C-alpha positions in Angstrom: 0.5 28.2 134.2 -3.0 27.9 132.9 -4.4 31.1 131.5 -7.9 32.4 131.8 -8.6 31.4 128.2 -7.3 27.9 128.8 -9.3 27.3 132.0 -12.6 27.2 130.1 -11.6 24.0 128.3 -10.4 21.9 131.3 -13.5 20.6 132.9 -13.1 16.9 132.1 -13.1 14.6 129.1 -15.5 16.3 126.7 -18.8 14.6 125.9 -18.2 14.1 122.2 -14.7 12.7 122.7 -16.0 10.3 125.4 -18.7 9.1 122.9 -16.1 8.7 120.1 -12.9 7.9 122.1 -10.6 6.5 119.4 -8.1 9.2 118.5 -7.7 8.2 114.9 -11.4 8.9 114.3 -10.5 12.6 115.0 -6.9 13.0 113.8 -4.6 11.3 111.3 -1.2 12.3 110.1 0.4 11.4 106.8 4.1 11.1 105.9 4.1 14.6 104.4 3.0 16.1 107.7 -0.5 17.0 106.7 -2.8 16.6 109.7 -6.4 15.7 108.9 -8.8 16.6 111.7 -12.3 15.1 111.3 -15.3 16.3 113.1 -19.0 15.3 113.1 -20.2 18.9 112.7 -20.7 20.1 109.1 -20.0 23.3 107.3 -23.2 25.1 106.4 -21.5 28.4 105.5 -21.2 29.4 109.2 -17.4 29.0 109.2 -17.4 26.3 111.8 -14.6 24.3 110.2 -12.3 27.3 110.3 -12.9 27.9 114.0 -12.4 24.2 114.8 -9.2 24.2 112.7 -7.9 27.2 114.8 -8.5 25.2 117.9 -6.8 22.1 116.5 -3.8 24.0 115.2 -3.2 25.7 118.5 -3.2 22.3 120.3 -1.0 20.6 117.8 1.4 23.5 117.6 1.1 23.9 113.8 -0.1 26.5 111.4 -3.5 26.4 109.7 -1.8 25.5 106.5 -0.8 22.1 108.0 -4.4 21.3 109.0 -6.9 19.7 106.7 -10.6 19.5 107.6 -12.2 16.7 105.5 -16.0 16.6 105.2 -17.9 14.7 107.8 -18.3 11.0 106.9 -20.1 8.2 108.7 -17.3 5.7 108.1 -14.3 7.8 108.8 -15.2 10.4 111.5 -16.9 10.8 114.8 -20.6 10.8 115.3 -21.5 14.2 116.9 -25.2 14.1 116.1 -26.7 17.2 114.5 -25.0 20.5 113.5 -27.8 22.5 115.1 -28.8 24.7 118.1 -25.7 26.9 117.9 -23.8 24.1 119.7 -20.9 23.3 117.3 -18.3 25.3 119.1 -19.6 24.3 122.5 -19.7 20.5 121.7 -17.0 19.9 119.0 -14.5 22.6 120.3 -13.6 20.9 123.6 -13.5 17.5 121.9 -11.2 18.7 119.1 -9.0 20.4 121.6 -8.6 17.4 123.9 -8.1 14.9 121.0 -5.4 17.1 119.5 -3.8 17.7 122.8 -3.5 13.9 123.3 -2.2 13.4 119.8 0.4 16.0 120.4 1.4 14.3 123.6 1.8 11.0 121.9 4.1 12.5 119.2 6.1 14.3 121.8 6.4 11.1 123.9 7.8 9.3 120.9 10.3 12.0 120.1 11.4 12.1 123.8 11.8 8.2 123.8 14.0 8.4 120.7 16.2 11.1 122.2 16.2 9.7 125.7 14.9 12.9 127.4 11.8 13.8 129.5 8.8 14.7 127.4 8.4 17.9 129.4 11.7 19.1 127.8 10.4 18.6 124.2 8.6 21.6 122.5 6.4 21.9 119.5 6.4 25.1 117.5 5.2 25.7 113.9 5.0 21.9 113.4 8.6 21.3 114.5 9.1 19.0 117.4 12.3 20.0 119.1 14.7 19.4 121.9 17.9 21.5 121.8 19.4 21.0 118.4 17.4 17.8 117.7 14.3 18.4 115.5 11.7 16.1 114.0 8.2 16.5 112.8 4.7 15.0 112.8 5.3 13.6 109.3 8.5 11.9 110.3 6.9 10.2 113.2 3.6 9.4 111.5 4.5 5.8 110.7 5.3 4.9 114.3 2.9 6.8 116.5 -0.2 4.7 117.0 -3.5 6.8 117.1 -5.8 3.8 117.1 -6.1 4.1 120.8 -8.8 5.6 123.1 -8.4 9.0 124.6 -7.1 8.8 128.1 -9.6 10.3 130.6 -6.5 11.1 132.8 -4.5 12.5 129.8 -4.1 16.1 128.8 -7.1 18.1 127.7 -5.0 21.0 126.5 -1.3 21.5 126.0 -1.6 24.4 128.4 0.2 27.1 126.4 -1.2 30.5 125.4 -3.4 30.6 122.3 -1.9 31.6 119.0 -4.9 31.3 116.6 -7.9 31.1 119.0 -9.2 34.6 119.5 -8.0 35.8 116.1 -10.0 36.4 112.9 -8.3 33.7 110.8 -9.5 33.8 107.2 -12.1 31.3 106.3 -10.7 28.1 104.9 -13.7 27.5 102.6 -14.1 30.9 101.0 -11.3 31.1 98.4 -12.6 28.2 96.3 -16.2 29.4 96.5 -15.3 33.0 95.6 -13.3 31.6 92.6 -16.3 29.7 91.5 -14.6 26.3 91.8 -16.8 23.2 92.2 -17.5 23.0 95.9 -21.2 22.3 96.2 -23.2 19.1 95.9 -24.9 20.4 92.8 -21.4 20.4 91.2 -20.7 16.8 92.1 -19.9 14.6 89.2 -19.1 10.9 89.8 -18.0 8.2 87.2 -21.1 6.9 85.4 -23.4 9.4 87.0 -27.0 9.7 86.0 -29.5 12.4 86.7 -32.9 12.0 88.4 -36.0 14.1 89.0 -38.9 13.3 91.3 -42.5 14.3 90.6 -44.2 15.7 93.7 -47.9 15.2 94.1 -49.9 18.4 93.4 -50.8 18.7 97.2 -49.7 17.1 100.5 -52.8 14.9 100.7 -52.8 13.7 97.1 -52.6 10.0 96.0 -51.7 8.7 92.5 -54.7 7.0 90.9 -53.6 6.6 87.3 -50.5 6.9 85.2 -50.2 6.9 81.4 -46.7 5.5 81.2 -46.9 5.2 77.4 -46.3 8.9 77.1 -42.7 8.4 78.2 -42.0 5.4 76.0 -40.0 7.3 73.4 -38.0 9.4 75.8 -34.4 8.6 76.8 -35.3 8.1 80.4 -36.3 5.3 82.8 -39.5 5.6 84.8 -39.4 4.7 88.5 -42.7 4.1 90.4 -43.3 2.9 94.0 -46.9 3.7 95.0 -47.4 7.4 94.6 -43.6 8.0 94.4 -42.7 8.9 90.8 -39.4 9.7 89.2 -37.3 9.6 86.0 -33.6 8.8 85.5 -31.4 9.5 82.4 -28.0 10.4 81.3 -28.8 13.9 80.1 -29.9 16.3 82.8 -31.9 18.5 80.4 -33.7 15.5 78.9 -34.6 14.3 82.4 -36.0 17.7 83.3 -38.2 17.8 80.2 -39.3 14.2 80.8 -40.5 15.2 84.3 -43.0 17.6 82.7 -44.3 14.9 80.4 -44.6 12.7 83.5 -46.6 15.4 85.2 -49.1 15.5 82.4 -49.3 11.7 82.5 -50.2 11.4 86.2 -53.7 11.6 87.6 -54.2 12.3 91.3 -56.9 12.2 93.9 -56.9 15.3 96.0 -58.8 16.5 99.1 -59.0 19.7 101.1 -56.6 19.0 104.0 -55.0 22.3 104.9 -56.2 24.8 107.5 -57.6 28.3 106.8 -54.6 30.4 106.2 -56.4 33.5 107.6 -57.3 31.7 110.9 -54.0 30.2 112.0 -54.8 31.3 115.6 -57.9 29.2 115.5 -56.1 26.3 113.9 -53.2 26.2 116.4 -55.6 26.4 119.3 -58.1 23.9 118.1 -56.2 20.9 119.5 -55.6 18.2 120.5 -52.5 19.4 122.3 -49.6 18.2 124.4 -49.3 20.8 127.1 -46.1 21.5 128.9 -45.3 23.9 131.8 -41.9 25.5 131.9 -40.1 24.2 134.9 -39.4 27.3 136.9 -42.3 29.4 138.1 -40.7 31.7 140.7 -37.7 33.9 140.3 -36.3 36.3 143.0 -36.9 39.9 142.3 -34.2 42.2 140.9 -32.0 43.9 143.4 -32.8 47.4 144.7 -31.4 49.9 142.3 -33.1 53.1 143.5 -30.0 55.1 143.6 -28.6 53.8 140.3 -28.2 56.4 137.6 -29.3 55.4 134.2 -26.8 55.0 131.4 -25.7 58.1 129.6 -27.5 56.9 126.5 -30.8 56.4 128.1 -33.8 58.6 127.1 -34.4 60.4 130.4 -35.5 63.9 129.4 -38.7 63.3 131.4 -37.6 60.5 133.7 -40.2 59.9 136.4 -39.0 60.2 140.0 -37.8 57.0 141.7 -40.8 54.8 142.4 -41.6 51.2 143.3 -40.2 50.3 139.8 -36.8 50.6 141.5 -38.0 48.1 144.2 -39.6 45.3 142.3 -42.1 43.3 144.4 -40.9 40.4 146.4 -41.8 36.8 145.5 -44.2 36.5 148.5 -46.4 39.4 147.6 -49.8 38.6 146.0 -49.6 38.2 142.2 -53.2 39.5 141.7 -52.7 42.9 143.2 -52.3 45.5 140.5 -53.4 46.3 137.0 -53.5 43.6 134.3 -52.3 44.2 130.8 -52.5 41.6 128.0 -51.7 41.1 124.3 -51.5 38.4 121.7 -48.8 37.9 119.0 -48.3 35.5 116.1 -46.0 34.4 113.3 -47.0 32.5 110.1 -45.4 29.4 108.7 -41.9 30.2 107.4 -39.9 28.6 104.6 -36.1 28.1 104.6 -35.9 29.6 101.2 -32.3 28.7 100.5 -31.0 30.3 97.4 -29.9 26.9 96.0 -32.5 24.1 96.1 -31.8 20.8 97.9 -29.8 18.1 96.2 -28.7 14.5 96.9 -26.6 11.7 95.3 -26.8 8.0 95.9 -25.2 4.8 94.5 -26.1 1.2 95.2 -22.7 -0.5 95.0 -22.0 -3.9 93.5 -21.3 -5.4 97.0 -24.7 -4.5 98.2 -23.7 -1.4 100.2 -25.1 2.0 99.6 -23.2 5.3 99.3 -24.9 8.6 99.8 -23.7 12.2 99.4 -25.8 14.8 101.2 -25.8 18.3 102.6 -27.7 16.9 105.6 -27.1 18.5 109.1 -27.0 15.0 110.6 -25.4 12.4 108.4 -25.6 9.7 111.0 -29.3 10.3 111.6 -29.9 10.3 107.8 -28.1 6.9 107.6 -30.2 5.4 110.3 -33.4 6.8 108.8 -32.6 5.3 105.4 -31.9 2.0 107.0 -35.2 2.1 108.8 -37.2 3.1 105.8 -35.8 0.3 103.6 -35.3 -2.3 106.4 -31.6 -2.7 105.8 -28.6 -2.8 108.1 -27.3 0.8 108.7 -23.7 -0.7 108.6 -24.2 -1.2 104.9 -24.7 2.5 104.3 -22.1 5.3 104.3 -23.0 9.0 104.1 -20.6 11.8 103.2 -21.3 15.4 103.7 -21.0 17.8 100.7 -21.6 21.5 101.1 -24.6 23.4 99.7 -26.4 26.7 100.2 -26.6 27.3 103.9 -29.6 26.3 106.0 -30.1 26.7 109.7 -32.6 24.0 110.5 -34.2 21.1 108.8 -34.7 21.7 105.1 -35.1 19.2 102.3 -31.4 18.0 102.2 -32.3 14.6 103.7 -35.4 14.2 101.5 -33.4 14.8 98.4 -30.9 12.2 99.5 -33.6 9.7 100.0 -35.1 10.5 96.6 -31.7 9.7 95.1 -31.6 6.4 97.1 -35.0 5.3 95.7 -34.1 6.2 92.2 -30.6 4.6 92.3 -32.1 1.2 93.3 -33.2 0.9 89.6 -29.7 1.3 88.3 -27.2 -0.6 90.6 -23.6 0.6 90.3 -24.6 4.0 88.9 -24.7 7.1 91.0 -27.9 9.1 90.6 -27.9 12.9 91.1 -31.2 14.4 92.2 -31.8 18.1 92.4 -35.1 19.7 93.6 -36.8 22.5 91.7 -37.4 25.9 93.2 -41.1 25.1 93.3 -40.4 21.9 95.2 -38.1 23.6 97.6 -40.6 26.3 98.6 -43.6 24.0 98.7 -42.3 20.7 100.0 -39.4 21.4 102.4 -40.4 21.3 106.1 -41.6 24.7 107.3 -41.0 26.5 110.5 -44.3 26.2 112.3 -46.8 29.0 112.8 -47.1 30.2 116.4 -49.6 32.1 118.5 -49.0 33.5 122.0 -50.9 35.3 124.7 -49.1 37.2 127.3 -50.4 38.9 130.4 -48.7 40.9 133.2 -50.0 42.4 136.4 -48.2 45.6 137.2 -48.3 47.9 140.2 -48.8 51.6 140.2 -45.2 52.3 139.2 -45.4 49.8 136.3 -43.3 47.1 138.0 -44.3 43.6 137.0 -45.9 41.6 139.9 -46.8 38.6 137.9 -46.3 37.2 134.4 -48.4 34.7 132.4 -47.4 33.4 129.0 -49.0 30.8 126.8 -47.9 29.8 123.4 -49.4 27.4 120.8 -47.5 25.8 117.9 -46.9 22.7 115.9 -43.9 20.7 116.8 -40.4 22.0 115.8 -38.7 18.8 114.7 -39.5 16.0 112.3 -35.8 15.4 111.4 -34.9 11.9 110.2 -35.6 9.3 112.8 -37.9 11.4 115.0 -40.4 9.5 117.2 -39.1 6.2 115.7 -40.1 6.8 112.1 -37.8 7.7 109.1 -39.3 11.2 108.7 -38.2 11.3 105.0 -40.7 12.9 102.7 -40.9 10.1 100.0 -41.5 7.5 102.6 -45.1 8.7 103.0 -45.8 8.1 99.3 -44.4 4.6 98.8 -46.6 1.5 98.0 -46.2 0.6 101.7 -46.2 4.1 103.1 -44.9 5.2 106.4 -47.4 7.0 108.6 -45.7 10.0 110.2 -46.9 11.4 113.5 -47.1 15.1 114.2 -43.7 16.9 114.6 -42.2 16.6 118.1 -40.4 19.2 120.3 -36.9 18.7 121.7 -36.9 18.2 125.5 -36.6 21.3 127.7 -33.1 20.1 128.7 -32.1 20.3 125.0 -33.5 23.8 124.6 -37.2 22.9 123.9 -39.0 23.9 120.7 -42.4 25.6 121.3 -41.1 26.8 124.7 -37.6 27.8 123.5 -36.9 31.2 125.1 -40.5 31.4 126.3 -39.3 32.0 129.9 -38.3 35.6 130.1 -34.8 36.5 131.4 -36.3 39.2 133.6 -36.7 38.9 137.4 -40.4 38.6 137.7 -41.6 37.4 141.2 -44.5 35.3 139.9 -44.3 33.6 136.6 -46.1 30.9 134.7 -45.2 29.8 131.2 -47.1 27.1 129.2 -46.6 25.6 125.8 -49.2 23.8 123.7 -48.0 21.5 120.9 -50.6 20.6 118.3 -50.9 16.8 117.8 -52.7 16.8 114.4 -50.9 18.8 111.7 -51.5 18.5 108.0 -48.7 20.9 107.2 -45.2 19.4 107.7 -43.1 21.5 110.0 -39.7 21.1 111.6 -36.7 23.0 112.9 -36.0 26.4 111.4 -33.4 28.8 112.7 -33.9 29.3 116.5 -37.0 27.2 116.6 -39.6 28.8 118.9 -37.2 31.5 120.2 -37.8 33.8 117.2 -41.5 34.1 118.0 -41.2 33.9 121.8 -38.6 36.6 122.1 -40.6 38.8 119.6 -43.6 38.5 121.8 -41.9 38.9 125.2 -39.8 41.9 124.1 -42.7 43.5 122.2 -44.8 43.2 125.4 -41.9 44.6 127.5 -42.1 47.7 125.4 -45.8 47.9 125.8 -45.5 47.7 129.5 -42.8 50.4 129.5 -44.8 52.7 127.4 -47.9 52.1 129.4 -45.9 53.2 132.5 -44.4 56.1 130.8 -40.9 54.7 131.3 -38.0 54.5 128.9 -37.9 50.9 127.5 -34.2 50.5 128.2 -34.6 51.7 131.8 -37.6 49.4 132.2 -35.7 46.4 131.2 -32.7 47.2 133.4 -35.0 47.7 136.4 -36.2 44.1 136.0 -32.9 42.5 135.2 -30.1 41.7 137.6 -28.0 39.4 135.3 -24.8 41.4 135.0 -23.8 40.0 131.6 -27.2 40.8 130.2 -27.2 44.3 131.6 -23.8 44.9 130.0 -24.9 43.7 126.6 -28.0 45.9 126.8 -26.1 48.9 127.7 -23.4 48.3 125.1 -26.0 48.1 122.3 -27.8 51.2 123.5 -24.6 53.2 123.8 -23.4 52.1 120.4 -26.7 53.0 118.8 -27.0 56.4 120.4 -30.1 55.5 122.3 -31.8 58.6 123.5 -30.6 60.9 120.7 -33.2 62.7 118.6 -34.3 60.9 115.5 -36.0 62.2 112.3 -39.7 62.3 111.9 -41.0 59.0 110.6 -38.0 57.2 112.1 -38.0 55.1 115.3 -35.6 53.2 117.4 -36.5 49.9 119.0 -34.9 47.5 121.3 -34.9 43.7 121.6 -32.9 41.5 123.9 -32.6 37.8 125.0 -30.1 35.1 126.0 -30.5 32.3 123.5 -31.9 29.1 125.1 -31.4 30.8 128.5 -27.9 29.5 128.6 -26.3 30.6 125.3 -25.3 33.9 123.8 -26.6 37.2 125.1 -27.8 39.4 122.3 -29.3 42.9 122.3 -30.4 44.7 119.1 -31.3 48.3 118.5 -33.2 48.8 115.2 -33.5 52.1 113.4 -36.5 51.9 111.2 -37.9 54.4 108.7 -41.7 54.0 108.3 -43.1 56.5 105.9 -44.1 55.1 102.5 -42.8 51.7 103.5 -41.0 50.0 106.4 -37.3 50.1 105.9 -34.8 48.9 108.4 -31.9 51.4 108.0 -29.6 50.1 110.7 -29.2 47.3 113.2 -26.8 47.9 116.1 -26.1 44.6 117.9 -24.1 43.7 121.0 -23.4 40.0 121.8 -21.6 38.0 124.5 -20.7 34.5 123.4 -18.2 33.8 126.2 -14.7 32.9 124.8 -14.5 34.2 121.2 -12.7 31.7 119.0 -12.9 33.8 115.7 -14.2 37.4 116.1 -14.9 37.8 112.4 -16.8 34.5 112.4 -19.0 35.6 115.3 -19.8 38.9 113.6 -20.6 37.1 110.4 -23.0 34.8 112.2 -24.7 37.6 114.0 -25.0 39.7 110.8 -26.4 36.8 108.9 -28.9 35.9 111.6 -30.1 39.5 111.9 -30.5 39.8 108.1 -32.6 36.7 107.9 -34.6 37.7 110.9 -35.3 41.1 109.2 -36.5 39.2 106.2 -38.9 37.1 108.3 -40.1 40.1 110.2 -40.8 42.2 107.2 -41.7 39.9 104.3 -41.9 36.2 104.7 -45.1 34.1 105.0 -46.0 30.7 103.5 -49.2 31.0 101.6 -51.7 28.2 100.9 -55.3 27.4 100.2 -57.3 24.5 101.6 -55.4 22.1 99.4 -52.0 23.3 98.2 -49.1 25.4 99.2 -49.3 28.4 96.8 -46.1 30.4 97.7 -43.8 28.4 95.4 -41.7 31.0 93.7 -39.9 34.2 94.7 -42.8 36.4 93.7 -45.3 34.6 96.0 -42.6 34.0 98.7 -40.5 37.2 98.7 -37.4 37.5 100.8 -35.3 40.5 101.7 -33.3 41.7 98.7 -29.7 42.8 98.8 -30.7 46.4 98.3 -33.1 46.2 101.2 -30.5 44.8 103.7 -29.8 47.1 106.6 -26.4 48.4 107.7 -25.3 46.2 110.6 -22.7 46.8 113.2 -21.8 44.2 115.9 -20.1 44.9 119.2 -18.5 41.9 120.9 -18.8 42.0 124.7 -16.0 39.5 125.4 -16.0 37.1 128.3 -12.8 35.1 127.7 -12.8 33.3 131.0 -16.2 31.6 130.2 -16.9 28.7 127.9 -17.7 29.5 124.3 -21.3 29.3 123.0 -22.7 29.6 119.5 -23.8 32.8 117.8 -25.8 31.4 114.8 -29.2 31.8 116.3 -28.8 34.5 119.0 -30.0 37.4 116.9 -33.2 36.1 115.5 -35.8 37.0 118.2 -34.1 40.2 119.4 -34.0 41.5 115.8 -37.7 40.9 115.2 -38.6 42.6 118.5 -36.3 45.5 117.9 -37.8 46.1 114.4 -41.4 45.9 115.7 -40.7 48.2 118.6 -39.0 50.7 116.2 -42.1 50.7 114.0 -44.2 51.5 117.0 -41.8 54.3 118.0 -42.0 55.7 114.4 -45.7 55.6 113.8 -47.3 55.2 117.3 -49.1 52.0 116.3 -48.4 48.4 117.5 -48.4 45.5 115.0 -48.4 42.2 116.8 -48.7 39.8 113.9 -45.8 39.0 111.7 -44.8 39.8 109.0 -44.9 43.6 109.4 -46.0 44.2 105.8 -47.4 47.6 104.7 -50.8 46.0 104.6 -50.4 44.9 108.2 -49.3 48.3 109.3 -52.2 50.0 107.5 -54.7 47.6 109.1 -53.2 48.4 112.5 -53.5 52.1 111.9 -57.1 51.8 110.7 -58.1 49.8 113.7 -56.4 52.2 116.1 -57.6 55.5 117.5 -55.3 57.6 115.4 
């Protein structure tokens, strides 16, 4: 009998398995019984390989100790595109489950054939395939069971039994070696005959090399590589190579121009155009149901709750949108850097047979392979890319760029691998940035404060320039070669894939009249691409900040205001759970405020509500974040909590501190002093409540907390000091400026 948990996986042959149907691409079994499960998703520190191993082990009927999760590889595993968008569990999970179910069925069928019994009478438990007293194993049958066959669309998608590991907090497979300090990262990779390389970046994005005094390097134990304005050095000793790079820097002469916008007028820059303008598809939403008689949650701040008004009867869709009082506000965020603790790194080797091997911490190894082939005009089948872990990054950092640097340098020394590591300065100044954004929001409310119409406009650069975007390689060094690639402005994912500028720009609330518009800038001198949650961080910050402004304008508790405009039952439960866990409505100390933020990621992913407790006296300090999240079926509870905690911590850092700095020519925030991030001692206490929905499909948690956390912190600051700061980051200087410009 199929359980509620099992039902969510049985909706047809999964997309990723249908696209990569040969079972041996996913699963292989050796004679010792070790079962290797290969996926196209990569480990970035999010624990995804552990969760997928739990799914695989349950389907195969084995323990986690029998499952091996090799790194993603373009030659040996499936192509599942990018590890991005909080989609790994949603995409790879069903594919792994179905592939393993069919592998199990084939081994069971072989055992049943040998024993002359029906397959239905054969069981698998703890890796032992059994019928009565007869027992065999995966290892014993590995030599005769053929897995070089396509998955059967009519075959099993699950073995149908109750879960053993799915739903439990199985320990992370990758942590023991990392905690012990064993070589696990690409920076530690050492291959036979390996050389080290370093690349000299231009002094500014628009610079071009005009002269090079190569004689300065003549006596150094390195080899110089030049291709147009692309410069690098290779040598056997990493320290010597690093020193030679500084000599090369002094030997190069560049032509520079002022190409960057005014950092203090990002609003004007983003709105200057030209733009690609997109309207969000849905413009009308039915009003929330009548909840006049509904009592507020026990945690709601209702000491002076107004009597029931039209807020409890939101206007119908047919009523005029113009009738009422308009309120408006503008919000912004700056450019953001990934700021991974470890700089990007790549390794490449041109083999004697003319093939190319690449090692990278890319989030899309198949896309990287295709981009390298395009940039160098070679057959992609001659290239193999293997994933090697590095410091985590949610979005497009410089991993692909570092790999291409290694490819270009390794051409000079065929047969020798070249290991290229970026500097901290390069990482902060040359990795793709999360784009700056600016938004205007306007609502028309009736006398009770209920929203009659909603208008939202947002301006931004594009949110993706990943390898292969818009038909170009998209690799940094490609723009500086002798025959340079001209790269168009960054693009946005289509709305069906979650959008970029418009991600989470459509509010979840039941507003009867709604118009949402995004404007993507088509001329962008600052390179931008995907950063964790793309436009959702800014859009949720703006929407949820404005919801608080509307509630306060109407004199209504912000929690009650949201609930009055929201009929989504799962969303309401998440909001109420977070509020109750945080003690919403209880008295707080002077100089302290509570704030609320809420969203459903990409309008179809995880629900997340955050209550922030902020102290705002001498400085802004986030003391506590209380978070409730609904991710559907929970595969690994501890993994979900880790993802939410990590996302909230990073969002707090963005909200309070982070901003890319630049003048009209160069990026100037190229170290930890000029680009500060949240320190360990400044990290808030975080508690996560899981609102489980086991009968629903699993969705990712990695990006759900970003926007709600920013909004919750901003709303808490307002609650603490009575002043609204609408432009991120919420630095002491920004708060002071807001106080000085207010009526306080």
